[in-house]
Each structure stands twice: as C-alpha cells, then as structure tokens.
GUSETOR-732094 format. One record per residue (C-alpha): residue in three letters; x, y, z; residue number from 0. Coordinates in Angstrom, 2 decimals, always signed. Layout:
REM residues N
kevo / c1 / c2 / c3 / loba
ala / X / Y / Z / NUM
...
END
This chain:
REM residues 500
kevo / c1 / c2 / c3 / loba
met / -29.39 / +14.18 / +0.24 / 0
thr / -32.81 / +14.35 / +2.66 / 1
asp / -33.06 / +16.12 / +5.28 / 2
ser / -32.92 / +13.63 / +7.91 / 3
ala / -29.15 / +13.13 / +6.02 / 4
ala / -28.40 / +16.36 / +6.78 / 5
ala / -29.39 / +16.50 / +9.89 / 6
asn / -27.31 / +13.35 / +11.15 / 7
thr / -24.43 / +15.78 / +10.29 / 8
ser / -22.15 / +16.13 / +13.61 / 9
thr / -20.76 / +19.22 / +12.69 / 10
gln / -21.45 / +22.46 / +10.41 / 11
leu / -19.63 / +21.38 / +7.06 / 12
pro / -17.90 / +24.28 / +4.83 / 13
pro / -19.10 / +24.74 / +1.44 / 14
leu / -17.83 / +22.68 / -0.93 / 15
trp / -16.18 / +25.33 / -2.84 / 16
leu / -14.62 / +26.25 / +0.56 / 17
ala / -13.49 / +22.01 / +1.18 / 18
leu / -12.02 / +22.22 / -2.00 / 19
thr / -10.03 / +25.03 / -1.90 / 20
pro / -7.35 / +23.59 / +0.39 / 21
ile / -6.76 / +20.59 / -1.85 / 22
val / -6.83 / +22.51 / -5.02 / 23
leu / -3.81 / +24.89 / -3.68 / 24
thr / -2.03 / +22.01 / -2.32 / 25
leu / -2.02 / +20.19 / -5.88 / 26
ala / -1.53 / +23.08 / -7.81 / 27
ile / +2.10 / +23.72 / -5.23 / 28
leu / +2.44 / +19.79 / -6.03 / 29
met / +2.08 / +20.30 / -9.62 / 30
thr / +4.25 / +23.39 / -9.85 / 31
gln / +6.83 / +21.82 / -7.88 / 32
leu / +7.31 / +19.05 / -9.89 / 33
phe / +6.45 / +19.96 / -13.64 / 34
val / +7.85 / +23.89 / -13.24 / 35
phe / +10.91 / +23.06 / -11.18 / 36
asp / +11.40 / +19.27 / -11.72 / 37
his / +11.82 / +18.44 / -8.05 / 38
phe / +9.93 / +15.26 / -6.53 / 39
ala / +9.24 / +15.54 / -3.14 / 40
pro / +5.25 / +16.14 / -1.73 / 41
his / +6.70 / +17.02 / +1.85 / 42
val / +6.59 / +21.25 / +1.45 / 43
pro / +3.77 / +21.40 / -0.65 / 44
leu / +1.75 / +19.01 / +2.26 / 45
val / +3.27 / +21.40 / +5.00 / 46
phe / +1.18 / +24.03 / +2.90 / 47
gly / -1.59 / +22.38 / +2.73 / 48
ile / -1.88 / +21.86 / +6.59 / 49
ala / -1.29 / +25.16 / +6.95 / 50
ile / -3.79 / +26.36 / +4.19 / 51
thr / -6.18 / +23.69 / +5.92 / 52
ala / -5.81 / +25.22 / +9.25 / 53
leu / -6.18 / +28.90 / +8.22 / 54
met / -9.47 / +27.72 / +6.11 / 55
gly / -10.80 / +25.97 / +9.60 / 56
tyr / -9.81 / +29.22 / +11.51 / 57
phe / -12.15 / +31.24 / +9.85 / 58
thr / -15.12 / +28.98 / +9.44 / 59
gly / -14.92 / +28.69 / +13.29 / 60
val / -12.79 / +25.47 / +13.96 / 61
pro / -9.39 / +26.78 / +16.12 / 62
trp / -6.38 / +25.69 / +15.51 / 63
leu / -6.27 / +23.49 / +19.00 / 64
arg / -8.70 / +21.58 / +17.20 / 65
thr / -7.16 / +21.40 / +14.06 / 66
arg / -4.06 / +20.27 / +15.93 / 67
lys / -5.70 / +17.36 / +17.49 / 68
gly / -7.16 / +15.89 / +14.28 / 69
ile / -3.86 / +16.01 / +12.91 / 70
phe / -1.91 / +14.22 / +16.06 / 71
his / -4.80 / +11.87 / +16.28 / 72
val / -4.88 / +10.44 / +12.89 / 73
ile / -0.82 / +10.29 / +13.27 / 74
his / -1.36 / +8.46 / +16.60 / 75
val / -3.81 / +5.80 / +14.61 / 76
ser / -0.93 / +5.68 / +12.04 / 77
met / +1.50 / +4.85 / +14.64 / 78
pro / +1.90 / +0.68 / +13.91 / 79
ser / +2.57 / +1.48 / +10.49 / 80
leu / +5.50 / +3.64 / +10.98 / 81
ser / +6.91 / +1.31 / +13.24 / 82
val / +6.62 / -1.58 / +10.46 / 83
leu / +8.65 / +0.84 / +8.38 / 84
ile / +11.47 / +1.30 / +10.85 / 85
ile / +11.82 / -2.60 / +11.46 / 86
val / +11.70 / -2.95 / +7.64 / 87
gly / +14.61 / -0.66 / +7.08 / 88
met / +16.57 / -2.68 / +9.65 / 89
leu / +15.59 / -5.96 / +8.30 / 90
ile / +16.68 / -4.94 / +4.91 / 91
gly / +20.29 / -3.60 / +5.94 / 92
val / +20.81 / -6.83 / +8.18 / 93
trp / +19.78 / -9.61 / +5.68 / 94
ile / +21.70 / -7.72 / +3.05 / 95
ala / +24.84 / -7.75 / +5.26 / 96
ser / +24.50 / -11.06 / +6.47 / 97
gly / +23.68 / -12.58 / +3.23 / 98
thr / +20.27 / -13.46 / +3.34 / 99
val / +19.01 / -10.99 / +0.35 / 100
pro / +21.84 / -12.35 / -1.90 / 101
ser / +21.75 / -15.75 / -1.06 / 102
leu / +17.69 / -15.26 / -2.51 / 103
ile / +19.11 / -13.43 / -5.45 / 104
tyr / +22.12 / -16.43 / -6.11 / 105
tyr / +19.14 / -19.01 / -6.00 / 106
gly / +16.99 / -16.98 / -7.71 / 107
leu / +18.85 / -16.66 / -10.88 / 108
asn / +19.79 / -19.90 / -11.18 / 109
leu / +16.74 / -22.04 / -10.34 / 110
ile / +13.96 / -19.53 / -11.63 / 111
lys / +12.98 / -19.48 / -15.45 / 112
pro / +13.42 / -16.27 / -16.82 / 113
glu / +10.05 / -16.69 / -18.61 / 114
tyr / +8.43 / -17.23 / -15.87 / 115
phe / +9.94 / -14.85 / -13.68 / 116
leu / +6.95 / -12.28 / -13.16 / 117
leu / +4.49 / -15.29 / -12.77 / 118
thr / +6.86 / -16.38 / -10.14 / 119
ala / +7.33 / -12.64 / -8.51 / 120
met / +3.74 / -11.77 / -8.25 / 121
leu / +3.11 / -15.73 / -6.49 / 122
val / +5.94 / -15.81 / -4.31 / 123
cys / +4.90 / -11.82 / -2.94 / 124
ala / +1.27 / -13.20 / -2.70 / 125
val / +1.79 / -16.07 / -0.62 / 126
val / +4.61 / -13.89 / +1.85 / 127
ser / +1.94 / -10.98 / +2.01 / 128
val / -0.86 / -13.22 / +3.17 / 129
ser / +1.62 / -14.77 / +5.57 / 130
leu / +3.00 / -11.88 / +7.04 / 131
gly / -0.42 / -9.74 / +6.78 / 132
thr / +1.58 / -6.67 / +5.88 / 133
ser / +2.47 / -5.86 / +1.71 / 134
trp / +5.02 / -3.61 / +3.43 / 135
gly / +7.36 / -6.54 / +4.77 / 136
ala / +6.59 / -8.39 / +1.23 / 137
val / +7.63 / -6.09 / -0.56 / 138
gly / +10.88 / -5.12 / +1.38 / 139
thr / +11.90 / -8.42 / +1.73 / 140
val / +11.54 / -11.08 / -0.83 / 141
gly / +10.33 / -8.04 / -3.28 / 142
leu / +13.72 / -6.47 / -2.91 / 143
ala / +15.69 / -9.86 / -3.73 / 144
leu / +13.20 / -10.16 / -6.46 / 145
met / +14.31 / -6.94 / -8.02 / 146
gly / +17.82 / -8.20 / -8.43 / 147
ile / +16.81 / -11.49 / -9.91 / 148
gly / +14.79 / -9.52 / -12.62 / 149
ala / +17.57 / -7.14 / -13.08 / 150
gly / +20.13 / -10.40 / -13.84 / 151
phe / +17.11 / -11.72 / -16.25 / 152
asn / +17.31 / -8.39 / -18.05 / 153
ile / +13.87 / -7.58 / -17.06 / 154
pro / +13.00 / -3.73 / -16.70 / 155
met / +12.95 / -2.50 / -13.32 / 156
tyr / +8.96 / -1.39 / -13.96 / 157
trp / +7.83 / -4.74 / -14.90 / 158
thr / +9.35 / -6.65 / -12.01 / 159
ala / +7.85 / -3.96 / -9.57 / 160
gly / +4.55 / -4.05 / -11.21 / 161
ala / +4.72 / -7.97 / -10.37 / 162
val / +5.74 / -7.23 / -7.03 / 163
ile / +3.34 / -4.75 / -6.11 / 164
ser / +0.53 / -6.87 / -7.27 / 165
gly / +1.57 / -9.82 / -5.56 / 166
ala / +1.78 / -8.29 / -2.25 / 167
phe / -0.72 / -6.01 / -1.97 / 168
phe / -3.54 / -8.97 / -3.28 / 169
gly / -1.75 / -10.63 / -0.15 / 170
asp / -2.28 / -7.75 / +2.02 / 171
lys / -5.99 / -7.30 / +0.92 / 172
val / -6.97 / -11.28 / +1.76 / 173
ser / -4.80 / -11.70 / +4.97 / 174
pro / -6.62 / -12.32 / +8.39 / 175
leu / -3.48 / -10.64 / +9.82 / 176
ser / -3.34 / -7.44 / +7.55 / 177
asp / -4.16 / -4.05 / +9.41 / 178
thr / -5.98 / -2.81 / +6.25 / 179
thr / -7.78 / -5.81 / +5.80 / 180
asn / -9.32 / -5.61 / +9.75 / 181
leu / -9.67 / -2.15 / +9.82 / 182
ala / -12.41 / -2.02 / +6.26 / 183
pro / -14.98 / -4.48 / +8.53 / 184
ala / -14.48 / -3.21 / +11.70 / 185
val / -15.51 / +0.57 / +10.24 / 186
thr / -18.60 / -1.36 / +8.07 / 187
gly / -19.75 / -3.27 / +10.94 / 188
thr / -19.17 / -6.72 / +9.04 / 189
asn / -16.86 / -9.63 / +10.15 / 190
val / -13.48 / -10.21 / +8.88 / 191
phe / -14.23 / -13.66 / +7.00 / 192
asp / -17.27 / -12.63 / +5.93 / 193
his / -15.17 / -9.42 / +4.49 / 194
ile / -12.70 / -11.63 / +2.69 / 195
lys / -14.71 / -14.10 / +1.59 / 196
asn / -16.78 / -11.11 / -0.43 / 197
met / -13.93 / -9.89 / -2.12 / 198
met / -13.10 / -12.98 / -3.94 / 199
pro / -15.28 / -12.65 / -6.73 / 200
thr / -12.99 / -9.35 / -7.73 / 201
thr / -9.83 / -10.14 / -6.17 / 202
asn / -9.31 / -13.80 / -7.94 / 203
pro / -10.55 / -13.12 / -11.27 / 204
ala / -8.05 / -9.81 / -11.06 / 205
met / -5.01 / -12.19 / -10.33 / 206
leu / -6.05 / -14.64 / -12.75 / 207
ile / -5.95 / -11.83 / -15.86 / 208
ala / -2.53 / -10.48 / -13.97 / 209
met / -1.24 / -13.84 / -14.08 / 210
ile / -1.96 / -14.54 / -17.89 / 211
ile / -0.29 / -11.07 / -18.80 / 212
tyr / +2.63 / -11.47 / -16.94 / 213
thr / +3.01 / -15.52 / -18.72 / 214
val / +2.69 / -13.97 / -21.67 / 215
met / +5.10 / -10.92 / -20.70 / 216
gly / +7.85 / -12.78 / -19.05 / 217
phe / +8.21 / -15.49 / -22.26 / 218
arg / +7.93 / -12.06 / -24.62 / 219
leu / +10.42 / -10.09 / -22.66 / 220
ala / +12.37 / -13.07 / -22.41 / 221
gly / +12.75 / -13.00 / -26.20 / 222
asp / +13.22 / -9.58 / -26.74 / 223
gln / +15.65 / -9.32 / -24.35 / 224
pro / +17.56 / -12.97 / -24.00 / 225
val / +19.30 / -13.41 / -20.65 / 226
ser / +22.79 / -13.39 / -21.33 / 227
met / +24.46 / -16.29 / -19.32 / 228
thr / +27.47 / -14.46 / -18.92 / 229
glu / +25.95 / -11.70 / -16.80 / 230
ile / +24.35 / -14.30 / -14.63 / 231
glu / +27.34 / -15.71 / -14.04 / 232
gln / +29.12 / -12.45 / -13.28 / 233
ile / +26.14 / -11.50 / -10.67 / 234
ser / +26.79 / -15.30 / -9.30 / 235
gln / +30.68 / -14.94 / -9.06 / 236
val / +30.35 / -11.48 / -7.56 / 237
leu / +28.27 / -12.59 / -4.67 / 238
glu / +29.77 / -15.52 / -4.52 / 239
ala / +33.08 / -13.77 / -3.60 / 240
asn / +31.68 / -11.27 / -1.86 / 241
phe / +29.55 / -13.35 / +0.70 / 242
asn / +29.57 / -16.74 / +1.97 / 243
leu / +26.30 / -18.18 / +0.22 / 244
ser / +24.31 / -21.36 / +1.81 / 245
pro / +21.11 / -22.42 / +2.16 / 246
trp / +21.15 / -21.59 / +5.80 / 247
leu / +21.41 / -18.29 / +4.91 / 248
leu / +17.64 / -18.70 / +4.22 / 249
leu / +16.74 / -19.25 / +7.88 / 250
pro / +16.05 / -15.50 / +8.52 / 251
pro / +12.75 / -15.38 / +6.01 / 252
leu / +11.73 / -18.70 / +7.30 / 253
val / +11.42 / -17.59 / +10.86 / 254
val / +9.04 / -14.86 / +9.73 / 255
leu / +7.06 / -16.84 / +7.86 / 256
ala / +6.79 / -19.66 / +10.75 / 257
leu / +5.86 / -16.53 / +13.05 / 258
ala / +3.17 / -15.22 / +10.54 / 259
val / +1.90 / -18.59 / +9.69 / 260
thr / +1.17 / -19.23 / +13.80 / 261
lys / -0.28 / -15.82 / +13.85 / 262
lys / +2.18 / -13.72 / +15.82 / 263
pro / +1.83 / -10.03 / +15.70 / 264
pro / +3.59 / -8.63 / +12.64 / 265
ile / +5.91 / -6.44 / +14.43 / 266
pro / +7.60 / -8.82 / +16.59 / 267
ser / +7.57 / -11.43 / +13.81 / 268
leu / +9.49 / -8.80 / +11.60 / 269
phe / +12.11 / -7.74 / +14.42 / 270
ala / +12.74 / -11.33 / +15.30 / 271
gly / +13.65 / -12.07 / +11.33 / 272
val / +16.07 / -8.90 / +12.05 / 273
leu / +17.75 / -10.66 / +15.46 / 274
val / +17.74 / -14.31 / +13.58 / 275
gly / +19.51 / -12.42 / +10.26 / 276
gly / +22.36 / -10.74 / +12.42 / 277
ile / +23.28 / -14.03 / +14.40 / 278
val / +23.33 / -15.27 / +11.04 / 279
gly / +25.21 / -12.82 / +9.61 / 280
leu / +27.93 / -13.13 / +12.82 / 281
leu / +28.26 / -16.59 / +12.37 / 282
thr / +28.62 / -17.01 / +8.46 / 283
gln / +30.14 / -13.51 / +7.15 / 284
pro / +33.35 / -12.73 / +8.00 / 285
his / +32.41 / -8.68 / +7.56 / 286
val / +30.01 / -8.98 / +9.81 / 287
gly / +30.54 / -8.01 / +13.53 / 288
ile / +28.37 / -6.97 / +16.29 / 289
gly / +29.56 / -3.30 / +15.83 / 290
asp / +28.88 / -3.95 / +12.21 / 291
leu / +25.19 / -4.82 / +13.14 / 292
phe / +24.73 / -1.57 / +14.53 / 293
glu / +25.79 / +0.25 / +11.64 / 294
tyr / +23.42 / -1.73 / +8.87 / 295
ala / +20.62 / -1.55 / +10.83 / 296
gln / +20.61 / +2.22 / +11.01 / 297
asn / +22.59 / +3.23 / +7.92 / 298
gly / +22.05 / +0.18 / +5.99 / 299
phe / +24.87 / -2.11 / +3.92 / 300
asn / +27.12 / -0.27 / +1.99 / 301
ile / +29.81 / -2.20 / -0.60 / 302
ser / +31.98 / -1.57 / -3.39 / 303
thr / +32.02 / -4.60 / -5.90 / 304
gly / +33.15 / -3.20 / -8.85 / 305
val / +30.18 / -3.87 / -10.45 / 306
glu / +27.62 / -0.81 / -10.26 / 307
asp / +24.27 / -2.47 / -11.23 / 308
ile / +25.24 / -5.48 / -8.17 / 309
asp / +26.04 / -1.95 / -5.68 / 310
his / +22.78 / -0.52 / -6.34 / 311
leu / +20.97 / -3.78 / -5.54 / 312
leu / +23.00 / -3.92 / -2.39 / 313
asn / +23.37 / -0.83 / -0.89 / 314
lys / +20.33 / -0.43 / +0.70 / 315
gly / +18.57 / -0.88 / +4.06 / 316
gly / +18.59 / +0.80 / +7.51 / 317
ile / +16.53 / +3.02 / +9.73 / 318
gln / +17.68 / +6.10 / +7.91 / 319
ser / +16.47 / +5.15 / +4.50 / 320
met / +13.02 / +4.80 / +5.50 / 321
met / +13.18 / +8.38 / +6.67 / 322
trp / +12.28 / +10.12 / +4.07 / 323
thr / +8.89 / +7.99 / +3.63 / 324
ile / +8.35 / +8.50 / +7.13 / 325
ser / +8.25 / +12.10 / +6.80 / 326
leu / +6.27 / +12.04 / +3.96 / 327
met / +3.95 / +9.63 / +6.06 / 328
leu / +3.93 / +12.50 / +9.31 / 329
leu / +2.99 / +15.63 / +6.58 / 330
ala / +0.74 / +13.36 / +4.84 / 331
leu / -1.17 / +11.98 / +7.67 / 332
gly / -1.11 / +15.40 / +8.78 / 333
phe / -2.71 / +16.74 / +6.00 / 334
gly / -5.48 / +14.39 / +5.84 / 335
gly / -6.25 / +14.91 / +9.79 / 336
ala / -6.85 / +18.47 / +9.39 / 337
leu / -8.72 / +18.24 / +6.17 / 338
glu / -10.93 / +15.46 / +8.20 / 339
lys / -10.90 / +17.62 / +11.84 / 340
thr / -11.97 / +20.87 / +9.43 / 341
gly / -14.90 / +18.86 / +7.60 / 342
cys / -13.52 / +19.44 / +4.20 / 343
leu / -13.42 / +15.65 / +3.23 / 344
glu / -16.67 / +15.28 / +4.88 / 345
ala / -18.02 / +17.73 / +2.76 / 346
val / -16.52 / +16.48 / -0.54 / 347
val / -18.29 / +13.10 / +0.29 / 348
his / -21.88 / +14.51 / +0.72 / 349
ala / -21.75 / +16.39 / -2.24 / 350
ile / -20.76 / +13.05 / -3.99 / 351
val / -23.44 / +11.20 / -2.03 / 352
ser / -26.24 / +13.60 / -3.05 / 353
lys / -25.57 / +13.07 / -6.80 / 354
val / -25.97 / +9.03 / -6.78 / 355
lys / -28.54 / +8.09 / -8.72 / 356
ser / -28.34 / +3.94 / -8.63 / 357
phe / -26.59 / +1.35 / -6.80 / 358
gly / -23.83 / +0.92 / -9.08 / 359
met / -23.08 / +4.98 / -8.90 / 360
val / -23.15 / +4.39 / -4.91 / 361
gln / -20.35 / +1.44 / -5.20 / 362
thr / -18.06 / +3.78 / -7.56 / 363
ser / -18.31 / +6.72 / -5.61 / 364
ala / -17.78 / +4.80 / -2.37 / 365
ile / -14.42 / +3.28 / -4.44 / 366
gly / -13.65 / +6.52 / -6.11 / 367
thr / -13.89 / +8.50 / -3.01 / 368
ser / -11.55 / +6.04 / -1.49 / 369
phe / -9.28 / +6.63 / -4.14 / 370
leu / -8.98 / +10.48 / -3.85 / 371
thr / -9.21 / +10.34 / -0.09 / 372
asn / -5.69 / +8.48 / -0.80 / 373
ala / -4.64 / +10.70 / -3.42 / 374
ile / -5.15 / +13.95 / -1.41 / 375
ala / -4.85 / +12.74 / +2.40 / 376
gly / -2.10 / +10.21 / +1.55 / 377
asp / -2.83 / +7.54 / +3.58 / 378
pro / -4.54 / +4.55 / +2.99 / 379
tyr / -6.28 / +4.20 / +6.71 / 380
ile / -7.82 / +7.53 / +6.05 / 381
ala / -9.01 / +6.34 / +2.71 / 382
ile / -10.80 / +3.53 / +4.65 / 383
ala / -11.42 / +4.93 / +7.60 / 384
leu / -13.49 / +8.59 / +6.36 / 385
pro / -15.67 / +6.89 / +3.77 / 386
gly / -16.21 / +4.00 / +5.66 / 387
arg / -17.99 / +6.37 / +7.98 / 388
met / -19.81 / +8.45 / +5.72 / 389
tyr / -21.36 / +6.06 / +3.05 / 390
ser / -21.95 / +3.14 / +5.84 / 391
pro / -25.62 / +4.81 / +6.53 / 392
leu / -26.12 / +4.93 / +2.82 / 393
tyr / -25.97 / +1.44 / +2.44 / 394
arg / -27.82 / +0.63 / +5.34 / 395
gly / -30.46 / +2.78 / +3.83 / 396
leu / -30.57 / +1.13 / +0.75 / 397
gly / -31.33 / -2.34 / +2.13 / 398
tyr / -27.72 / -3.38 / +1.19 / 399
ser / -25.20 / -5.27 / +2.87 / 400
thr / -22.25 / -3.24 / +3.80 / 401
leu / -19.91 / -6.28 / +2.80 / 402
asn / -20.31 / -4.18 / -0.34 / 403
leu / -18.97 / -1.10 / +1.25 / 404
gly / -15.84 / -2.98 / +2.58 / 405
arg / -14.74 / -4.13 / -0.52 / 406
ala / -14.93 / -0.96 / -1.89 / 407
leu / -12.87 / +0.17 / +0.51 / 408
glu / -10.18 / -2.23 / +0.20 / 409
glu / -10.06 / -1.57 / -3.96 / 410
gly / -10.02 / +2.21 / -3.42 / 411
gly / -8.12 / +2.06 / -0.48 / 412
thr / -5.35 / -0.83 / -0.25 / 413
leu / -4.95 / -1.88 / -3.70 / 414
met / -4.86 / +1.90 / -4.83 / 415
ser / -2.27 / +3.28 / -2.42 / 416
pro / +0.90 / +2.03 / -3.84 / 417
leu / -0.24 / +3.21 / -7.30 / 418
ile / +0.13 / +6.89 / -5.94 / 419
pro / +3.84 / +8.00 / -5.58 / 420
trp / +3.19 / +10.37 / -3.17 / 421
asn / +0.87 / +8.36 / -1.21 / 422
ala / +2.52 / +6.29 / +2.33 / 423
gly / +1.98 / +2.99 / +0.25 / 424
gly / +3.33 / +4.44 / -3.37 / 425
ala / +6.31 / +6.24 / -1.47 / 426
phe / +7.45 / +2.92 / +0.51 / 427
cys / +7.39 / +0.75 / -2.75 / 428
ile / +9.62 / +3.18 / -4.86 / 429
thr / +12.05 / +3.47 / -1.64 / 430
ala / +12.05 / -0.37 / -1.00 / 431
leu / +12.13 / -1.63 / -4.29 / 432
gly / +15.22 / +1.37 / -5.28 / 433
leu / +13.02 / +2.45 / -8.61 / 434
gly / +15.12 / +5.64 / -8.01 / 435
ile / +12.37 / +8.02 / -8.50 / 436
ile / +12.38 / +9.82 / -5.70 / 437
asp / +15.35 / +11.65 / -6.33 / 438
gly / +14.32 / +12.61 / -9.88 / 439
thr / +16.08 / +9.83 / -11.61 / 440
his / +14.43 / +6.83 / -13.89 / 441
met / +11.48 / +8.56 / -13.74 / 442
glu / +10.43 / +6.09 / -16.61 / 443
asn / +9.84 / +3.56 / -13.70 / 444
leu / +6.61 / +4.92 / -13.07 / 445
leu / +5.36 / +2.60 / -15.56 / 446
tyr / +4.76 / +0.27 / -12.54 / 447
ile / +2.00 / +2.17 / -11.89 / 448
pro / -0.16 / +0.48 / -15.03 / 449
leu / +1.42 / -2.55 / -14.69 / 450
ala / +0.59 / -3.49 / -12.03 / 451
phe / -2.75 / -5.09 / -13.29 / 452
gly / -3.60 / -7.14 / -9.93 / 453
cys / -3.91 / -3.44 / -8.10 / 454
trp / -6.25 / -1.59 / -10.57 / 455
ile / -8.54 / -4.85 / -12.60 / 456
ala / -9.62 / -5.39 / -9.13 / 457
pro / -12.26 / -1.90 / -8.64 / 458
ile / -13.19 / -2.02 / -12.26 / 459
leu / -14.33 / -5.37 / -11.73 / 460
gly / -16.28 / -4.27 / -8.62 / 461
ile / -17.95 / -1.29 / -10.31 / 462
thr / -18.95 / -3.98 / -13.40 / 463
tyr / -20.20 / -6.26 / -10.79 / 464
ala / -22.49 / -3.21 / -9.09 / 465
phe / -24.06 / -2.04 / -12.30 / 466
ala / -25.14 / -5.28 / -13.46 / 467
gly / -26.73 / -6.09 / -9.99 / 468
ile / -24.10 / -9.14 / -9.52 / 469
phe / -21.87 / -10.08 / -6.36 / 470
ser / -23.58 / -7.43 / -4.43 / 471
pro / -25.47 / -9.03 / -1.33 / 472
lys / -27.87 / -7.31 / +0.13 / 473
ala / -28.65 / -6.96 / +4.09 / 474
thr / -29.16 / -10.19 / +5.88 / 475
pro / -32.36 / -9.86 / +8.41 / 476
glu / -29.51 / -10.56 / +10.63 / 477
glu / -27.84 / -7.63 / +9.47 / 478
leu / -31.09 / -5.46 / +9.48 / 479
gln / -31.80 / -6.50 / +13.02 / 480
ala / -28.03 / -5.80 / +14.33 / 481
trp / -28.16 / -2.31 / +12.91 / 482
gln / -31.47 / -1.43 / +14.85 / 483
asp / -30.47 / -3.23 / +18.09 / 484
gln / -27.03 / -0.84 / +17.48 / 485
gly / -28.66 / +2.28 / +16.60 / 486
glu / -26.75 / +2.56 / +13.43 / 487
lys / -27.17 / +5.78 / +11.51 / 488
ile / -29.58 / +5.27 / +8.27 / 489
met / -29.63 / +7.65 / +5.74 / 490
gln / -32.45 / +7.42 / +3.37 / 491
val / -31.92 / +8.41 / +0.04 / 492
asp / -35.42 / +8.90 / -2.61 / 493
asn / -33.29 / +9.34 / -5.26 / 494
val / -31.45 / +6.13 / -5.74 / 495
his / -32.60 / +3.21 / -8.41 / 496
ile / -32.04 / -0.09 / -6.78 / 497
ile / -31.41 / -3.10 / -9.00 / 498
asp / -32.84 / -6.23 / -7.72 / 499
END
C-alpha cells in the first residue's frame, strides 16, 4: 500500500498481530467449548470476544465509551433484521396452528413427485425469496413446509435444507426488495439494477449447476430410499385428523406474496401474513381461539399426534423460538462493532490489500474478506459494509467498476452467511428448519453446508472470471467523472497487474 493510501486512513490502526489477537482468542474459546466440552452455543465466547476487544482497544487508546458506541451503532443498523426474526417466529407458530403449513405439507406430499422434490424445493424457495425480498422469510415459511414434505419422502434433512437454502439465498441476492441487495450497491456507489445485472454471470450458472445436481440426486435418493406409500398415507391421515385442511388455508402465503409483488415493505407484509393466518385459523380450526393465537405467536404451536416425526415437524414457532438466534445476533453484532470501532477489522483488510498482485487477487481478496468478516463478526451486514468501504478506493484506483466489488460482497457476504453456523444467517436457518444442531443433536445435518450448491459455487465462478479477465467491467467515463465530482477516495496501488 502506498503512502497516499496510508494517509487516507482516518484513525491509527493497531498492528496486525494485535488486531488479530481478539479474533484468534475468541475463535480459540469457541473451538474449546465446541470440541472439548461438546457444547454448541457461541454466545459466551462472543461475550469474551467483546471484552477482549474492548480491553485491547483501551490499551491502544480507544476508550470504552467509544467502543460501546460502535457496538450499539452496529446493533441499531441491524434492527430491521431482528424485527424480521420476531415476525417470522410469530408467523411460523400461527401458520402451523391455522393449518396453513400442514396444508402445504399435505398437498406437497400428494402433488410433488419425489424424484423432482429437491429441484422443486430450490425453485419454490427462489421464487418466494425474490418476491418477498428476504431469504429468512422464505426459509421460515415455505422452507419449513418443504422440510416436512422431504421427511415424508424419506429425503435426508440435510439434502432438503441445502436445496431450500440455495433457492432462498439466490432469491435474496437478486431481489430488488432485499436489504442486502440494496446495501451492497449503496456501499459501493452503484445502481441497484446495474448491481443485480452484474451478478447474473455468476448467479445464473451457479443455480443451473445446482438444478442439475438436485435433479440427479433427486432420482438417486428416490431410488436408494424408496418412498413408502404407507408413510405418506399415515402422515396425510394424521394431518387430516388434527386439522381441517383446505386450499383456502393457502390464503396467508398468497397475501404475503401479493404484498411483496406490489413492493410493500417486508416487515408489514409478513405481519399481514400473521394476521391473515390468525383469522383463517379462527374460522377453520376448532382448536384455535383468540387466546390460543397469543400463545401460538408467543411460544409456538404444540401438538401430540402420537407420531413422533410429525410432532417434530409441527411443534415449532413463536417469538421465543427465535430468542436463541436473536441473542446470538446481538452478541455477534456487538463483537463485530467492537472490532470495527477499535480498528481491528480495518487493519486486517489493509494487510490483505497490501499483498495483492493482480485484479484477480483483488477480487479474491474482497470475496475472502467478506467471508472472513462473516465468520468473525457473525453478521452479513458488517461483511458487506466494512469491506465495501475498505475496497472501494482500491477498485477506483485500478480503473475497475465497483460493480465488481458489489458482486464480491454479495458472494462472500449474502451467499456465505447461511453456511456459517454461528453467523446470523446460519443460526436462523438451523433454528427455522429444525435441524437440531443448536442443542448438540443431529450434527450430521451440518452436511447442508456443502450441499447448498447455489451458495458456494457462485463465489468460485466469480474468482475464476476475475483471473480470466471476463465479466469484470472496467469503470465507465461516467463513473470516473462521478467519483471525481463526489470527491471519492482513490487508492493508487503500484504493484497490481491489470488484465486487459
């Protein structure tokens, strides 16, 4: 990094070894808790991480009140996501009680061919996520129903979860209603629709490859684990015995989709789904009263059908079911905010930037930094915002459009967040899909991580394109003029080789 770049650094950064100290110590505590004491809950290690970071900041001249301000600022910025979690928790509990989720499972078992189930799961979640503008909303609604259908088809949970997550986070990445899809171009100074268009060269092939894999594996799994019609009949009969099933019960998700298509905000749209679901439940289900709806929204639905697998699918939801994830998000956000305010994350990014030798390495570094920030800070918003601020001047100095950076941030931030179990995205997916990992059981369900093909293939394609010099737009004269007019910071780096 040149002297001009260093001069543009607004605060005195800690040396790299010191910046890495709280990160390494926190990960060491987390790994000790997981592998030595067999306890999967990152909360306490994150508390220690905040304390270690604050202590390091104190000894490097960053007072506690400034660190605290950084912690609360990041939490404040992410409050819309926390609000979505609360609404989704209510929605799951009410939709199960009202018969909406049981109806989706019932019709899915009887209409979807087992061989095409994984492909269908991915495509349905992609459509819903694009419409809602939220991957979490898609996972917590139709994703939950698809988990039930997959169980009826004897599809391993981790395969279903991989398909659901691939589709849901693809939709989140390309939806103009998505907060992360709007955050990335906002940070990099580009237009949201240009940003979405520039993501297509990696997103579309990644989804096509995933579609092929899910289709092939759908036929293989259907052959290896043939569906027992007796099991499907049993599930159908149990659902019919405990719920009044009807196509009318699909009204709540249709209302949510209609609101999303008309570009209404996600939180009011999802809450409307809660209200419509409650009304439908009152009109159709004998076990649903007004008082019961408060219980279902708060603590989730609970039923004993005599069939353990069905009880496991239906006993979910409620605000309280999201508290584990919300508390994790608060602590992860706090840790990320402390690392940002004390200059630790910025110091790490500067160290990475100083080693780049080509545009391919710049793009790889941006994706990798976003991914590492995801893993360390536990939040996709920080993983987009911080590297976006740090790398933008470098792209401008190279003469490349920051659309390349926006795509890198989405690939390392949005798409990778559900694949990190202690990240906000990963913790939510594990909780909402009932993978049973947070309580230390069914650890084999972590196989959903490599099976979410749509998420990790796109970054690989993005890195390949950068080194090949294709689908990597240079800055247009209009962009160059806009940067100059706005006084944007430009980082001139002499050791970077540009591929024409």
